[in-house]
C-alpha positions in Angstrom: 14.4 -15.9 6.2 17.7 -16.3 4.3 15.7 -17.2 1.1 13.6 -14.1 1.6 16.7 -11.9 1.9 18.1 -13.4 -1.3 14.7 -12.7 -3.0 14.8 -9.1 -1.8 18.3 -8.7 -3.1 17.5 -10.2 -6.5 14.3 -8.2 -7.0 15.4 -4.8 -5.6 19.1 -4.9 -5.0 18.7 -4.4 -1.4 20.7 -6.1 1.4 18.5 -6.5 4.5 20.2 -6.1 7.8 20.1 -8.8 10.6 17.9 -6.3 12.5 15.5 -6.0 9.6 15.2 -9.7 9.2 14.5 -10.2 12.9 11.7 -7.7 12.5 10.1 -9.5 9.7 10.4 -12.7 11.7 8.5 -11.0 14.6 5.9 -9.6 12.1 5.4 -13.1 10.6 5.1 -14.8 14.0 2.5 -12.3 15.1 0.6 -12.5 11.9 0.3 -16.3 12.2 -0.7 -16.1 15.9 -3.4 -13.4 15.4 -4.7 -15.2 12.3 -5.8 -18.1 14.4 -8.3 -15.7 16.1 -9.2 -13.2 13.4 -9.2 -13.6 9.7 -6.1 -11.5 8.6 -4.9 -13.6 5.7 -5.8 -16.8 3.8 -2.1 -17.6 3.6 -0.8 -19.8 6.5 2.5 -20.9 5.3 5.6 -18.9 6.3 7.4 -19.2 3.0 4.3 -18.0 1.1 3.7 -15.1 3.5 7.4 -14.0 2.8 6.8 -14.0 -0.9 3.2 -13.1 -1.4 2.9 -10.6 1.4 6.4 -9.3 2.4 8.2 -9.4 -0.9 5.1 -8.3 -2.9 4.8 -5.2 -0.5 8.5 -4.3 -1.0 8.1 -4.5 -4.7 6.7 -1.0 -4.6 10.3 0.2 -4.0 11.0 -0.6 -7.6 9.1 2.5 -8.5 9.5 4.6 -5.3 13.2 5.0 -5.2 13.3 7.7 -7.8 12.1 10.3 -5.3 12.2 10.6 -1.5 9.9 8.2 0.2 8.8 10.8 2.7 5.3 10.7 3.9 3.2 7.7 2.8 -0.5 6.7 3.3 -1.5 3.0 2.9 -5.3 2.8 2.2 -7.0 -0.6 3.2 -4.0 -1.9 4.9 -5.6 -5.1 6.1 -2.7 -6.8 8.1 -0.4 -4.0 7.3 0.4 -4.5 3.6 2.2 -2.9 1.9 2.9 -0.2 4.4 4.6 -2.1 7.3 7.1 -4.1 5.3 8.1 -0.8 3.5 8.5 0.9 6.9 10.8 -1.9 8.1 13.1 -1.3 5.1 12.7 2.5 5.1 12.7 3.5 8.8 12.6 7.2 8.0 9.3 6.9 6.3 6.3 8.7 8.0 3.5 6.2 7.5 -0.3 6.3 7.9 -2.0 2.9 7.8 -5.7 3.3 7.1 -7.9 0.3 7.9 -11.7 0.7 8.6 -12.1 -2.9 10.1 -11.1 -2.4 13.7 -9.8 -5.9 14.4 -7.3 -5.5 11.6 -6.4 -2.0 12.6 -5.8 -3.3 16.2 -3.3 -5.9 14.7 -1.5 -3.2 12.8 -1.2 -1.2 16.1 0.0 -4.2 17.9 2.8 -4.7 15.4 3.8 -1.1 15.4 4.1 -1.3 19.2 5.8 -4.7 19.2 8.4 -3.5 16.8 8.7 -0.1 18.4 8.2 1.6 15.1 8.2 5.4 15.3 6.4 7.7 12.8 3.5 5.3 12.2 -0.2 6.3 12.7 -3.1 3.7 12.4 -6.4 5.2 11.4 -9.9 3.5 11.2 -11.4 6.3 9.1 -12.9 5.5 5.7 -10.9 6.7 2.8 -13.8 9.0 1.7 -13.7 10.7 5.1 -9.8 10.9 5.3 -9.7 12.6 1.9 -11.5 15.7 3.3 -9.6 15.8 6.5 -7.3 19.0 6.6 -4.6 16.9 8.3 -4.6 14.3 5.3 -5.8 16.0 2.2 -2.9 16.7 -0.2 -0.5 15.8 2.6 1.3 12.7 1.2 4.2 12.0 -1.1 2.9 8.6 -1.9 -0.5 6.9 -1.6 -0.6 3.1 -1.8 -3.3 0.4 -2.0 -3.2 -3.4 -2.5 -6.4 -5.4 -3.3 -8.8 -2.7 -2.2 -11.0 -1.7 -5.2 -11.1 -1.4 -9.0 -8.8 1.4 -10.2 -11.6 3.9 -11.2 -12.7 3.7 -7.5 -9.2 3.5 -6.1 -8.0 6.8 -7.8 -10.9 8.7 -6.0 -9.6 7.3 -2.7 -5.9 8.0 -3.2 -5.4 11.1 -5.4 -7.1 13.6 -3.0 -4.5 12.6 -0.4 -1.5 13.5 -2.6 0.1 16.9 -2.9 0.9 18.0 -6.5 4.1 16.1 -7.4 3.2 13.1 -5.3 2.3 9.8 -6.8 0.0 6.7 -6.1 0.8 3.1 -6.5 -2.1 0.6 -7.1 -0.9 -3.0 -6.7 -2.8 -5.1 -9.2 -3.0 -8.6 -10.7 -3.5 -9.6 -14.3 -6.4 -7.0 -14.6 -3.9 -4.1 -14.1 -3.7 -3.0 -17.8 -7.4 -3.2 -18.4 -8.1 -1.3 -15.2 -5.6 1.4 -16.1 -7.4 1.9 -19.4 -10.8 1.8 -17.7 -9.6 4.5 -15.2 -8.1 7.0 -17.7 -11.1 9.4 -17.4 -11.2 9.2 -13.6 -7.5 9.8 -13.4 -7.8 13.0 -15.5 -10.8 14.3 -13.6 -9.0 13.9 -10.3 -5.7 15.6 -11.2 -3.7 12.6 -12.1 -1.6 11.3 -15.0 -0.7 7.7 -15.6 3.0 7.3 -15.4 3.7 3.6 -15.9 2.3 0.1 -15.6 5.2 -1.8 -14.1 5.2 -5.7 -14.2 6.4 -7.5 -11.0 7.7 -11.0 -11.1 7.6 -12.9 -7.7 9.6 -16.1 -7.3 7.3 -19.1 -7.6 4.2 -17.0 -8.4 2.7 -17.5 -11.9 0.1 -14.9 -11.7 0.8 -11.6 -13.4 1.2 -8.6 -11.1 1.4 -4.9 -12.0 2.3 -1.7 -10.1 0.0 1.0 -11.6 1.7 4.3 -11.0 -0.2 7.6 -11.3 1.4 11.0 -10.7 -0.6 13.9 -9.2 -0.2 16.8 -11.6 -3.1 19.1 -10.7 -5.2 19.8 -7.7 -8.3 17.5 -7.1 -11.6 19.3 -7.1 -12.9 19.8 -3.5 -16.0 17.7 -4.1 -13.8 14.5 -4.4 -13.8 12.1 -2.8 -17.6 11.7 -2.7 -19.4 10.6 0.4 -18.8 7.1 1.9 -19.9 4.4 -0.5 -20.6 6.5 -3.5 -17.3 5.9 -5.3 -17.9 2.1 -5.2 -21.6 2.4 -6.3 -21.0 5.0 -8.9 -17.3 4.9 -10.2 -16.2 8.0 -12.2 
């Protein structure tokens, strides 16, 4: 874990506490144990988990620190990425993890309970349903997603959840710039404006990675998101 702490310090200028490092150790141990029973991640080596899951998740802070973290929703969380690593570093964050696969949602709830994390909700609702819930629509400062869908689809999931002045982060690989261009129309239609395409360099990882940041500048029309399955079949 000391190498992980050095990577966090080098990438973000953050000094993790001993308590935070212990929490990451517990998270890692539970991830590896549950992964033997259900398919949570294709990565099985602790050092790779620390870089490609934990550090990659924390890279969001490079663009989140310019405003209060506040209330965050993580769509398609899987095993809790990027939301749970961010919560471990930003304990005051109010976090909603959204994962429609119940076994994965159960794992996220297990980690929340194991680490006694307050202010975290785990939901199994689909993003299209969540976006029309009065409790969630336009309720968040930040909406995050990692490896969920192509950007024209993703903006329809995320932008309805943000209040005006909030922002979304789509964590993307080498396709990030092309997807950002492809999604320009959808971003405008849904009340967004592309802020930046921030490159991320992870130690020992050759693949290009980007944080696509979109600001919510206008209200999203009430018809969006469309019903379950439609955004993927017919992207804006």
